[in-house]
C-alpha positions, -999 to 999 in steps of 0.1 A, spaced: -110 -770 909 -143 -769 929 -149 -733 916 -146 -745 879 -170 -773 886 -194 -749 902 -193 -725 873 -199 -753 848 -228 -765 869 -243 -730 869 -239 -727 831 -256 -761 826 -285 -751 848 -289 -718 830 -288 -736 796 -315 -759 807 -339 -731 816 -332 -708 787 -361 -703 762 -348 -712 727 -380 -705 708 -362 -682 684 -340 -710 671 -352 -735 645 -359 -770 656 -333 -795 647 -357 -823 641 -359 -836 606 -392 -833 587 -411 -865 579 -409 -857 541 -377 -843 528 -381 -815 504 -356 -811 476 -373 -785 454 -373 -810 425 -405 -826 413 -395 -862 409 -428 -870 390 -420 -846 361 -394 -856 335 -366 -831 330 -368 -805 302 -344 -816 275 -351 -788 250 -320 -767 241 -320 -729 242 -319 -713 208 -285 -704 194 -277 -667 197 -282 -647 166 -252 -628 153 -258 -591 146 -259 -582 110 -235 -556 96 -252 -524 85 -285 -528 103 -280 -500 129 -311 -482 140 -317 -451 120 -335 -419 128 -340 -385 111 -315 -359 124 -334 -328 135 -323 -294 122 -309 -276 153 -291 -247 135 -302 -214 152 -311 -231 185 -292 -224 217 -266 -251 222 -282 -267 252 -316 -270 235 -299 -284 204 -282 -311 224 -315 -319 242 -333 -321 209 -307 -345 193 -307 -367 224 -345 -369 224 -343 -382 188 -317 -409 198 -285 -392 189 -261 -392 219 -226 -391 202 -223 -353 201 -192 -332 197 -191 -294 201 -168 -268 187 -163 -230 189 -174 -219 154 -153 -187 156 -120 -207 156 -109 -193 190 -110 -228 205 -131 -218 235 -149 -244 256 -187 -243 256 -190 -242 294 -224 -225 297 -243 -241 268 -273 -218 271 -254 -187 259 -241 -203 227 -260 -206 194 -256 -235 169 -244 -221 135 -238 -254 118 -241 -292 123 -221 -319 106 -251 -340 96 -278 -319 79 -312 -317 95 -337 -340 78 -311 -366 69 -317 -402 80 -286 -415 99 -277 -444 123 -283 -432 159 -246 -439 167 -235 -413 142 -211 -386 156 -228 -352 151 -206 -321 155 -223 -289 166 -204 -257 157 -216 -229 179 -208 -193 187 -217 -171 217 -251 -154 213 -246 -118 201 -213 -124 184 
């Protein structure tokens, strides 16, 4: 029992001489701060009601003519004009995947170049390998 009392006494003495400058003071400030300005009346205005989207008002853009371009450049051109819903097909009917887009050439597009269309329109690019 005397050992426990000695250890407790040592810990108390160490605690009294330890520098606690890193810890915030526990003394309350003279003026409590609440973050609320009590002199200003509360704002009672209501937020405006959300506006429902109107049917048929999609953003439109002119579809560029990409026939004759390499497939990658055609995709880049369509996307630069706001068209991101793109489908690709092998124009030869062989069902091949267009893995390396740069060696394919667009032979037709589902929405003609120069046509105004909503930017969420699906545009199908039919391509064949260059030199076929």
